[in-house]
N, C-alpha and C positions, 0 to 999 in steps of 0.2 A: 527718138533723137540718135542719130547714127555719129554724133563727135567724130565727124573725120573734118580734116581742113579747111575740102570744100562746104561745109557747113558755116565757117566763120564768116559772117560780116565785115568785110572789106579785111584791113588786117594784114593785105599779101607780103608786103618787106618783112615784119615779126613773123608770120606762117614760113616765106622762106627762108629767112636767117634759123630757123627752128629744125627744119626738114633738112636742110643742108649738114646744119650741125651732126644729124643722125646718119645721115646719110657718109658723110666724111669721116665718121669714127671719132667726133672730138667735141662731144656735148659733154658739159660742166657736169660735173656730180652731185652741185645744188644752185639751182637756177631762182633766183626772185622775181616772179614775174610783177610789176605794179602798173599803175595807173589808174585814170579816174574809173567812176565806178560807169559800169553798162557799157563798158567798150569790149568786152569778149575776153576776157584775163582767162577766168575759170574753164568755160569752153575748147578754150587754144590749150590749155593746161590738158586735158582731158583730150584731145585730140594727140598733142603729143605720145602723152600715153600709150595711145592705142597703138603710135604711129610704129612708137619704141617695141612694145611689147608683140606686133603681128608678126607671123614669122613669112607672110606673102605679102610682103608690101611692094607695088610697082607704081610708076608714074607719078611720082610722091604722092602717095595715097597707101593708108591702110587695106587689105583689099576685101574688107567689112562683110566678107562671108566663113571665114575662117572660125575655129570654137574660139579663139581669144579673141577677135572682133567681135563675135557675137556676147561674149561674157562681157567683156569693156562699154559696150553698146547698153546692157543691162545695169550696169555697175555692178557686177557681180565676181570679175575676177579676182584669184585668192593673193594676186601678187598683185595687187591695185588698191592701194589701204588710203582712206581719205580721212583729213583731222579736221575740224570745224567747232567754232563756240559750241556749246553747249548750256542747257541750265541743270539744277538738278531735280530729281523728280522729288513730287510733292511726298510727304512722310519718311523719307528718308533719312538716314538719320549726319547728325552734322561732319562725322570725319569718313563718308562715304561721297566720295567725291566720281560724276557722272565722266562718261571717257564718249567719242562720238561713236563708239558700236552699241551704244544703247541709244542711238537717234539716227541709227544707220538705214532705216526703212524710210523715216521722215525725209532723209537726206535723200534719198533716190527717187521718191514721189517727185519731192522740188525739183531737182537739177534735171529730171526726165520729163517735167515737165516746161522746165522754164530756164535753160541753162545761162540765160542772161539774167538769173534773179539776185536781188543785191541783199545787205544785211535786214532792212525793214522784212521782208519777204521771208525771212528764216524768220525773223523774231517771231512775226504772225503766223509761222507755221508750228513755232515751239508753245507760242501762247505762254510768254514767260510770265505775264502780269510782272510783279516789282522784283525781277530777277535782273542781273546783269551776266548775259550768257558769257562765258568764258573758256580757254583751255587751261584745264587743270593739271599741276604737277602730275594728278596718276596716268597722264596721258601719256608724257614721256617715255612711262617705265610701259607701257602698252608697245609703244613705236620699238623700243628697244628689244622686247621679247618678240617682236611680230617677225625683225629681220635678223635674230639671230637663227634663224630658223634657214632649213634649204628653200628655195626658190618650188613652190607646188607646183607650176608649170613649167619649170626646168629652163627659165629665161631670166630676165630683169624681174627686179622688185622695185617700184614704185612708190611714194608716200607724197600723196598729194595735202598740203597745209593749206587751207582757204581760212583768211584773215589771222596770219601770224603773229598780228598785234596785239590778238589779243589773248593771247600766251601770260602764266606765269612768268614772272622772271624766273622763279625757282627751277618752272619745268624747260624752261629755253636753255637754261646751264646743265641738265642732264644732257641734251642734246646738241649740246657744242662740239663733241670729239667726233660722234659717229655722222655730224654732218660735214667736219672737215676730213675724216677720214672713214667712211661708209664702207661696208662689204663690198667685194668685188658684182660689178653689175646691177646698181643700187643706185637710183637719182631720186633725190629731192627736187619736190617745186613749191616753192611758198609764193602762193599769191596775196596780193597786199594792196589796201585803197589806201594805208597811213606807213609806207617804210620807214617814217622817223621813228615811228613809236616801238620798232622792232629793237631788242638787244642790241648792242654797236657789235660786239663777237660776234653775232649772228650772219652780221650785215655783211661783216669781212669773210664770208667763207660760202659766199654766194656770186652768182653770176648775173646779174642786173639786167633786165630783160624787160626795157620800158614800152609798155603798148598808148599807145595816144588815142584819143577822143577817133571818133569811126569818120569817116568823113562823109561830108552831107551828101555828096552823088551813091556812094555806098548806100549809104541808108535808105535814102531816094528807092533803091531798087531793090531793097527787100521789103520796103512796106509794101511797094507792091504787088512782089513775087509770094512773099510768106502771108500778108494780110489782106491781098485783095483789094489795096486803095487805089483810085485813080491816080494818076499822075501826078493830077494839079493836090490833090489832098496830101500824097503821098509826100511831094516838095514841102508845102508849108507845116506839115507835121516833124519832118526831117531840117528844118531851117528853126524850129522852134526847141526840138530835144538838145540841141549841142553835141550830139555824137552819144547818149545817152538810149541804149534801145531800153532800160528800163524806162526811163521817162518819157521815152514815148508808147509806152504802151500806157502810161499813165495819161497821156493824153488820149490814146485810142477807146481808153473806156473809163471813164471815175468808178473804182471799184469801191466792195460796200463799205472800210473803214474809210477809205476818202470822200465818199458820200455821209457820213456820219460829219466829218469832220467839216466839211462845207457846210454842213446844217447846222452847226455849234459855232462857228464863226459868224456865220451869219444872224444865230441869235443873239449872241453875244455884241454883235456892230449893233442889231436892232434895238436891242436893250438899252444898251450905252444912252442911243440917241435919243430913245423916247424916257431917258430917265426913269426909269421903270423898273425900280430898286427888288419887286417880288420878283418878277422875271428873271431879275440877277440872282438872286437868291435860288433861284429854282436851277439856274444855268449853273450854279456854281456847285449845289448840291450834285446835279447829276453827272456834271465833270468828274466830281471828287470820288463818284463809285466808282471810277472806271481804273485800271491798274496803272501803275506808277509809270511804266513802259509807253502805253497808251496813250497817257496825258502829256509824257514828256513830245509822246509825236503828233500829237494836236498843237503845241504850243508851235513847234518847228513848222505845222502847215498854216497856222498862222500868221507867221513871221512871213514866210512866202509870200503867201495871200496879200501881206499889207506891201509887201513889194513888187509885187505884179501890180497892185491896183495903183500903187504911185506912178510905175512906169506908161500904164493906160493912157494917163492924162496927157503924155507928151505925143501921142497917134504914132508910137513905131510898133506895128501892128508886128511886125519880123520879130521885136525885142522878147514878145511875151510869150507865156507857158500856160494856157490855160486851156482846160474841158472846155466843152461849149455850155457845160453847168456851171460850170465856174465863171467861163465871159456873160455868161447871164445874169450874174447876181454881181459880177462887177461892172458890167457896165453903167448901173444906179449906184454903185455904191463909190465906185472911184473918183469920183468928186469930192467927197471927203477926205480924202488921203493925199496932204500936200507937204508942200517945205516945211511948216510951220509945224505941225505935228507928226509924221513919220517917225521923226527918230524916237520922238518921249513914246509913243507906240510901240516900237520895235523894243527900248529898252524896258517898256512894263512887262513883255511878255520873254524878256530875257531874263530878269529878276525874276520872274515865276517859275521859270524852267528850273532857273539855280536855287530856288524856294525848297520847288519838288524833289531836286538832284540830293537834298540836305533832309529830305522828308520830315519838312514843314506841315504844320496839317493841312490838310487838302483843302477841302471846305472855307477856312481862314486863307489861303492863296489865293483861291480860284475868286472867291467874295471880293475881298477886294482888288485885283486886277480888274474884275467888271467896275467895279465901284469908279477907280483910276482912268479907266475907260471911258469914264460922260466928261468928265476935263476934255482929253485930247480928241474927241470927235468933233465937241464943240468948237475944238479953236480952228475954224475954217477960216 
């Protein structure tokens, strides 16, 4: 991955705004790049960092061949720092908070492989089980230490904070002063999907850059050029993904975890329809053996499938967001989701997610949910 402006899918207006800010020497010291998932916020941030750091930029692009660009492309530039949510390592002491550098190799691997990855992909990479990844207070001390030293490359220092909404309040407070008055030639780039969850005093010290969803035509061109799709297939996926590259990739291939969720969803609905208590008990024990984070993602997946199956009854294919395997199942299942039961089913799944979040016994939660599903599936 070259991490250049030209590699960004669409977003010409945002790219041009950032490029001009650098060229005209009026770049704010702290930026908040925000918008919906899968729209290119993170690759835009890295491309901006490379453009700023490159000493041989020309024609609105970094040169891509100098030592600086080579290091940024490998995500190893010593003056480019990344901050992101992390988990505590197994067998670590309770007072040993992790920092981003502890997981920098995993970060580089994922970002290089797919710059448009989202939070769920990062959770899978971390294999978090029952933990909630966050940016710990100790991270702020690491940032302050790094920025207290002179630039190793003799130029700018850039700190990219991915999902600052996951930062503990104490850590955010530690950064207030340096974000407001950073050292010379220092840039903070905050990449957020939920800016309302960021400390207001942090928000007030940043210039907000809103990145919209990727236009359908831009997405279509990228699917043809980057994924080798036919124009017709690209148009269909571009229409269904809603400007979200991550969702487009989900539609292209149902990955291993999504395949598992589809299998579990189908098992639950079939067992509920057949009133097969034995299968329900086996299903609940299987799901209970998964980690809490995977259980929550599975429940979110079930809710999405219920919504998609309800929409399918209206014969509006352009509104559906289903892979081929999901569509094959939904053709037969969708008649069982209607106005009389959709809200009840969704509430059962939401309540199960709340109980899992509260650490209620998972076997009890999922067995109870499967029993309740009998009533709603039969309510046709």
